[in-house]
C-alpha positions as CSV (number, residue, x, y, z in Angstrom):
1,M,67.2,130.7,142.4
2,V,70.2,133.1,142.3
3,D,67.9,136.1,142.2
4,N,66.0,134.9,145.3
5,T,69.2,134.2,147.2
6,L,70.5,137.7,146.5
7,R,67.1,139.2,147.5
8,V,67.1,137.3,150.9
9,T,70.7,137.9,151.9
10,G,70.8,141.5,150.5
11,Q,74.4,140.9,149.3
12,R,75.8,141.1,145.9
13,L,78.0,138.5,144.4
14,P,81.4,139.8,143.3
15,A,81.6,140.6,139.7
16,R,83.5,138.1,137.6
17,A,87.0,139.4,136.8
18,K,87.4,140.3,133.2
19,T,90.4,138.6,131.7
20,A,92.4,140.2,128.9
21,P,92.2,138.4,125.6
22,P,95.1,136.1,124.9
23,P,97.9,137.6,122.8
24,A,97.8,136.8,119.1
25,D,99.4,133.5,118.3
26,S,100.2,132.7,121.9
27,R,101.0,129.1,121.3
28,G,102.1,128.7,117.7
29,L,105.1,130.1,115.8
30,A,103.1,131.9,113.1
31,L,104.2,135.3,114.5
32,D,107.8,134.3,114.4
33,V,107.6,133.1,110.8
34,I,105.9,136.3,109.7
35,A,108.5,138.5,111.5
36,L,111.4,136.6,110.1
37,V,110.0,136.7,106.5
38,T,109.3,140.5,107.0
39,A,112.9,141.1,108.2
40,L,114.3,139.1,105.2
41,L,112.2,141.0,102.8
42,V,113.4,144.3,104.3
43,V,117.0,143.2,103.7
44,I,116.3,141.9,100.1
45,T,114.4,145.1,99.0
46,H,117.2,147.2,100.4
47,H,119.7,145.4,98.2
48,I,117.6,145.5,95.0
49,Q,116.9,149.2,95.0
50,N,120.6,150.2,94.6
51,P,122.9,148.9,91.8
52,L,125.9,148.9,94.1
53,L,124.3,146.2,96.2
54,Q,122.2,144.5,93.5
55,F,125.0,143.9,91.0
56,E,128.2,144.0,93.1
57,L,127.3,141.8,96.1
58,Q,126.6,138.1,95.9
59,F,123.4,138.4,97.9
60,G,122.1,141.2,95.7
61,R,122.8,139.3,92.5
62,A,120.5,136.5,93.6
63,F,117.5,138.9,93.2
64,R,118.2,140.5,89.8
65,N,115.2,138.9,88.1
66,V,112.9,141.7,87.0
67,T,109.8,139.6,87.4
68,L,110.8,138.5,90.9
69,Q,111.5,142.0,92.3
70,P,107.9,143.4,92.2
71,V,106.7,140.2,93.9
72,L,109.2,140.7,96.7
73,A,108.2,144.4,97.2
74,V,104.5,143.6,97.3
75,G,105.3,140.6,99.6
76,L,107.0,143.1,102.0
77,L,103.8,145.1,102.2
78,I,101.7,142.0,102.7
79,F,103.8,140.5,105.5
80,A,104.2,143.9,107.2
81,G,100.4,144.1,107.3
82,L,100.2,140.5,108.7
83,L,102.8,141.4,111.3
84,L,100.8,144.4,112.4
85,L,97.6,142.3,112.6
86,Q,99.3,139.5,114.6
87,T,100.9,141.9,117.1
88,Q,97.9,144.3,117.3
89,A,100.4,147.1,117.1
90,W,97.8,149.8,117.5
91,R,97.2,148.9,121.2
92,S,100.4,150.7,122.4
93,L,102.3,153.8,121.6
94,M,105.5,151.9,120.9
95,G,103.6,149.5,118.6
96,R,102.0,152.4,116.7
97,C,105.5,154.0,116.2
98,A,107.0,150.8,115.0
99,A,104.1,150.2,112.7
100,A,104.5,153.7,111.2
101,G,108.2,153.2,110.7
102,L,107.7,149.9,108.9
103,L,105.0,151.3,106.7
104,V,107.1,154.3,105.8
105,Y,109.9,152.0,104.6
106,A,107.4,150.0,102.6
107,A,106.1,153.3,101.0
108,L,109.7,154.2,100.0
109,V,110.4,150.7,98.6
110,L,107.3,150.1,96.5
111,P,107.7,153.0,94.1
112,A,111.4,152.4,93.7
113,I,111.0,148.7,92.8
114,V,107.5,148.4,91.3
115,L,107.3,151.8,89.4
116,D,111.1,152.4,89.0
117,A,110.6,155.7,90.8
118,N,113.4,155.9,93.3
119,L,112.7,158.9,95.5
120,L,116.2,159.2,96.9
121,G,117.6,158.9,93.4
122,A,115.3,161.6,92.1
123,A,116.4,163.9,95.0
124,L,120.0,163.4,94.1
125,G,119.4,163.9,90.4
126,L,120.2,160.3,89.4
127,P,118.5,158.9,86.2
128,P,115.9,156.2,87.0
129,A,117.4,153.9,84.3
130,A,120.7,153.9,86.1
131,F,119.1,151.9,89.0
132,L,118.1,149.0,86.7
133,E,121.5,148.0,85.4
134,E,125.1,147.5,86.6
135,L,126.9,150.8,87.3
136,K,129.4,151.5,84.5
137,D,129.9,155.2,84.8
138,D,132.3,155.8,87.7
139,A,131.3,159.5,87.7
140,L,127.9,158.4,89.1
141,R,129.4,156.2,91.9
142,P,129.7,158.9,94.6
143,A,126.0,159.8,94.1
144,F,125.0,156.2,94.3
145,E,127.1,155.8,97.4
146,T,125.3,158.7,98.9
147,A,121.9,157.2,98.0
148,L,123.0,153.9,99.5
149,T,123.9,155.6,102.8
150,L,120.6,157.5,102.9
151,S,118.6,154.4,102.1
152,T,120.4,152.3,104.8
153,V,119.0,154.5,107.5
154,P,115.3,153.7,106.9
155,A,116.2,150.0,106.2
156,L,117.9,149.7,109.6
157,A,114.9,151.6,111.2
158,A,112.5,149.1,109.6
159,L,114.5,146.1,111.0
160,L,114.3,147.7,114.4
161,C,110.6,148.2,114.0
162,V,110.2,144.5,113.1
163,L,112.2,143.5,116.1
164,L,110.1,145.7,118.5
165,L,106.9,144.3,117.1
166,W,108.2,140.8,117.2
167,S,109.7,141.0,120.7
168,P,111.3,137.5,120.6
169,W,112.7,137.9,124.1
170,A,109.2,137.7,125.4
171,R,108.5,134.4,123.5
172,L,111.3,132.2,124.9
173,P,108.8,129.8,126.5
174,H,107.1,129.2,123.1
175,Y,110.5,128.4,121.5
176,A,111.3,125.9,124.3
177,R,108.0,124.2,123.8
178,A,108.4,124.1,120.0
179,V,111.9,122.6,120.4
180,R,110.5,119.9,122.8
181,R,107.6,119.2,120.4
182,N,109.9,118.9,117.3
183,A,112.9,117.3,119.0
184,P,112.4,113.9,117.4
185,V,112.3,115.4,113.9
186,L,115.3,117.6,114.5
187,L,117.2,114.6,116.0
188,V,116.5,112.4,113.0
189,A,117.6,115.1,110.6
190,V,120.9,115.7,112.4
191,V,121.6,111.9,112.6
192,V,120.9,111.4,108.9
193,L,123.2,114.3,107.9
194,V,126.0,113.1,110.2
195,L,125.7,109.5,109.1
196,W,125.7,110.7,105.4
197,E,128.9,112.6,106.0
198,V,130.7,110.0,108.1
199,L,129.8,107.0,105.9
200,I,131.1,108.7,102.8
201,V,134.4,109.4,104.5
202,V,134.8,106.0,106.1
203,F,133.9,104.0,103.0
204,R,135.7,106.4,100.7
205,V,132.8,106.9,98.4
206,Q,133.7,108.9,95.3
207,E,132.4,112.5,95.2
208,F,131.1,112.1,91.7
209,F,128.8,109.3,92.9
210,I,127.3,111.1,95.9
211,P,128.8,114.2,97.4
212,R,129.0,115.0,101.1
213,P,126.5,117.3,102.8
214,T,129.3,119.8,103.6
215,T,130.3,119.8,99.9
216,I,126.7,120.4,98.8
217,A,126.4,123.2,101.3
218,A,129.6,124.9,100.2
219,T,128.5,124.6,96.5
220,F,125.1,126.0,97.4
221,T,126.6,129.1,99.0
222,E,128.7,129.7,95.9
223,I,126.0,129.3,93.2
224,Y,122.7,130.3,95.0
225,P,122.4,133.6,93.1
226,R,122.0,131.6,89.9
227,L,119.8,129.0,91.5
228,V,117.4,131.7,92.8
229,T,116.8,133.0,89.3
230,V,116.2,129.6,87.7
231,G,114.2,128.4,90.7
232,W,111.9,131.4,90.3
233,N,111.4,130.7,86.6
234,T,110.4,127.1,87.4
235,F,108.2,128.2,90.2
236,Q,106.2,130.5,87.9
237,N,105.4,127.7,85.6
238,A,104.4,125.5,88.6
239,F,102.2,128.3,90.1
240,W,100.3,129.1,86.9
241,G,99.8,125.5,86.1
242,F,98.6,125.0,89.6
243,V,96.1,127.9,89.2
244,V,94.8,126.6,85.8
245,G,94.6,122.9,86.8
246,C,93.1,123.3,90.2
247,G,90.8,126.1,89.1
248,L,89.4,124.0,86.2
249,G,89.3,120.9,88.5
250,F,87.2,122.8,91.1
251,L,84.8,124.2,88.5
252,T,84.4,120.7,86.9
253,G,83.9,119.3,90.4
254,L,81.0,121.7,91.0
255,L,79.3,120.6,87.8
256,S,80.0,116.9,88.4
257,A,78.5,117.1,91.9
258,R,75.4,118.8,90.5
259,F,75.0,116.4,87.5
260,V,75.7,112.8,88.5
261,S,75.9,111.6,84.9
262,L,78.8,114.0,84.2
263,S,80.7,112.7,87.2
264,S,80.2,109.1,86.0
265,A,81.6,110.0,82.6
266,L,84.6,111.9,83.8
267,L,85.7,109.5,86.6
268,P,87.1,106.8,84.2
269,L,88.9,109.6,82.3
270,A,90.5,110.9,85.5
271,I,91.7,107.4,86.5
272,A,93.2,106.8,83.0
273,A,94.9,110.2,83.0
274,N,96.4,109.7,86.4
275,S,97.7,106.3,85.4
276,V,99.9,107.7,82.6
277,P,103.4,108.8,83.7
278,I,104.2,112.4,83.3
279,I,107.2,111.6,81.2
280,A,104.9,110.3,78.6
281,F,102.9,113.5,78.5
282,A,105.8,115.9,78.5
283,P,107.4,115.3,75.1
284,I,103.9,115.3,73.4
285,I,102.8,118.6,75.0
286,N,106.2,120.2,74.3
287,N,105.6,119.4,70.6
288,W,102.0,120.8,70.7
289,F,102.8,124.1,72.4
290,G,106.5,124.4,71.6
291,A,109.4,123.5,73.8
292,L,110.4,127.1,74.4
293,N,106.9,128.2,75.2
294,P,106.1,128.4,78.9
295,A,102.6,127.3,78.0
296,S,103.9,123.8,77.5
297,K,105.2,123.6,81.0
298,I,102.0,125.1,82.4
299,A,99.9,122.6,80.5
300,I,101.8,119.7,81.9
301,V,101.4,121.0,85.5
302,A,97.7,121.7,84.8
303,I,97.1,118.1,83.7
304,L,98.8,116.8,86.9
305,T,96.8,118.9,89.2
306,Y,93.4,118.9,87.4
307,F,92.0,115.5,88.3
308,P,93.0,115.4,92.0
309,A,91.3,118.8,92.4
310,M,88.2,117.6,90.6
311,I,87.8,114.3,92.4
312,S,88.4,115.9,95.8
313,T,85.8,118.6,95.1
314,V,83.2,116.0,94.1
315,R,83.9,114.0,97.2
316,G,83.7,117.1,99.4
317,L,80.4,118.3,98.0
318,N,78.9,114.9,98.4
319,A,80.2,114.4,101.9
320,T,77.2,116.1,103.6
321,S,74.8,113.8,105.4
322,P,71.3,113.4,103.9
323,L,69.9,114.3,107.3
324,Q,71.7,117.7,107.2
325,I,70.3,118.4,103.7
326,E,66.8,117.4,104.8
327,L,67.1,119.7,107.9
328,M,68.1,122.6,105.6
329,R,65.1,121.9,103.3
330,S,62.8,121.7,106.3
331,Y,63.7,125.3,107.0
332,A,62.7,126.2,103.4
333,A,66.4,126.7,102.3
334,S,67.0,127.1,98.6
335,E,69.5,125.0,96.7
336,M,71.9,127.9,96.6
337,Q,71.6,128.4,100.4
338,I,72.2,124.7,100.9
339,F,75.3,124.9,98.7
340,R,76.6,128.1,100.3
341,K,76.0,127.3,104.0
342,L,76.3,123.5,104.0
343,R,77.9,121.8,101.0
344,F,80.6,124.3,100.2
345,P,82.0,124.6,103.8
346,A,81.9,120.8,104.2
347,S,83.9,120.5,101.0
348,L,86.7,122.8,102.0
349,P,88.8,120.2,103.9
350,F,88.7,117.9,100.9
351,V,89.5,120.7,98.5
352,F,92.5,121.9,100.6
353,S,93.8,118.4,100.9
354,A,93.9,118.2,97.1
355,L,95.5,121.7,96.9
356,K,98.3,120.7,99.2
357,V,99.0,117.6,97.3
358,A,98.8,119.6,94.1
359,T,101.6,121.9,95.3
360,T,104.1,119.1,95.2
361,L,102.7,117.7,92.0
362,S,103.1,121.2,90.3
363,M,106.7,121.4,91.2
364,I,107.3,117.9,90.0
365,G,105.5,118.6,86.7
366,A,107.4,121.8,86.1
367,I,110.8,120.3,86.7
368,V,110.1,117.1,84.7
369,S,108.8,119.2,81.8
370,E,112.1,121.1,81.6
371,Y,113.9,117.8,81.2
372,F,112.5,117.5,77.7
373,G,113.6,120.8,76.3
374,G,112.8,124.5,76.7
375,T,114.5,127.4,78.4
376,T,117.9,126.8,79.9
377,Q,116.9,129.0,82.8
378,G,115.0,126.3,84.8
379,L,115.7,123.9,87.6
380,G,115.0,120.8,85.5
381,Y,117.4,121.8,82.8
382,R,120.1,122.7,85.4
383,I,119.7,119.4,87.2
384,R,119.9,117.5,83.9
385,E,123.0,119.3,82.6
386,D,124.9,119.3,85.9
387,A,124.2,115.5,86.3
388,A,125.3,114.8,82.7
389,N,128.5,116.7,83.3
390,F,129.2,115.0,86.6
391,K,128.7,118.2,88.6
392,Y,126.7,116.4,91.3
393,P,127.2,119.0,94.0
394,E,125.6,121.6,91.7
395,A,122.8,119.2,90.9
396,W,122.1,118.5,94.6
397,A,122.1,122.3,95.3
398,A,119.4,122.7,92.6
399,I,117.5,119.9,94.2
400,I,117.6,121.7,97.5
401,V,116.2,124.9,95.9
402,A,113.4,122.8,94.4
403,S,112.6,121.3,97.8
404,L,112.6,124.7,99.4
405,L,110.2,126.1,96.8
406,G,107.9,123.1,97.2
407,I,107.9,123.6,101.0
408,L,107.2,127.3,100.6
409,F,104.3,126.6,98.2
410,Y,102.8,124.0,100.6
411,T,103.1,126.4,103.5
412,L,101.4,129.2,101.6
413,V,98.4,126.9,100.8
414,S,98.3,125.7,104.4
415,A,98.2,129.3,105.6
416,V,95.3,130.1,103.3
417,E,93.5,127.0,104.6
418,R,94.0,128.1,108.2
419,W,92.7,131.5,107.4
420,L,89.6,130.3,105.5
421,M,88.6,127.5,107.9
422,P,89.8,128.2,111.4
423,W,86.7,126.4,112.7
424,H,88.0,123.0,111.5
425,V,88.8,120.4,114.1
426,T,92.4,120.1,113.0
427,F,93.0,123.7,114.1
428,R,91.1,123.7,117.4
429,D,94.0,122.6,119.6
430,E,96.7,124.6,118.0
């Protein structure tokens, strides 16, 4: 009909205007989170590559852990790459320049932190071992001050590159929309904190019973370097227990979904194991593996996370409709093709629901396991000792760190979920 109309009138319809693709993350705040984390990692890595900042400043002392530093350096490279992908930096000359500056800084930081090969230190004739410990030789201080001055220039340039890629001044409408959307949550949080502070003052509640939020905040700013280290030690146990428990749970779920008899045999065991409180497991497993062995903490976390992951995997793999399976078989699809193209994608929402629950369970298991002995460099031990010595502000500060780590862990799993299954209905309107 359209072709005949064009042939009769002899006129051409105007071409449909080509609209530019929407900017990356035009509605959400993922770009802002990535940019802020990248800027924070730039500041942190600048501090930990020079002993004058790492050992003589409070902020630098928070990141002295030798196992944490390589993670931060690699994290800078990862988040810098995510920032470049989100902003599509290669589309403009300014974006390409900012991307080059940020990658150059990452190229300077990675060898210095991961390989202990500080290029500026080598150029100034400083020994690599001197960057790994507190400066005790005053004769080397001028050289380290020169290295600090030289390293500050690329760090500031990297922050400027992050700011140019981020362009927060162009995203003010998104911030206003986010504030309006989250106004009830923010209001409730502010009201709770204000009431907490006021009621303690009005009713003269003793500080040793429950401290005021301002007291907890002041204590946190004083002791957070120590809490970052102990929090990282606890988080490592939680993470590896999460990996072991959820990994085994997923594999067992695959077998249980394939062999129904195995699922029927394991389900009562899963219910029984989940019914036992973790405080009953912790002392026994500490005796099995040794209280000072991190394997005992990892085993406790693995037990907590194993059965939720297994049950959710079985439910997800069995959630497909029989009509869908029959349709696949009518097209001569093999069992592997049915699993890869139908069962596995359908199970992902169930699996990620279990993984997000397991993030909180893993932190709980790691902290509780530290209550029953083990290293003194853990959040569970610190909370127990501070509470026993009536240092409640310090105990609450440690609880804040545990909460922040749990939120971070949950956010990372949610980000992976969004990346692997953007097609899911929960992400369509975001």
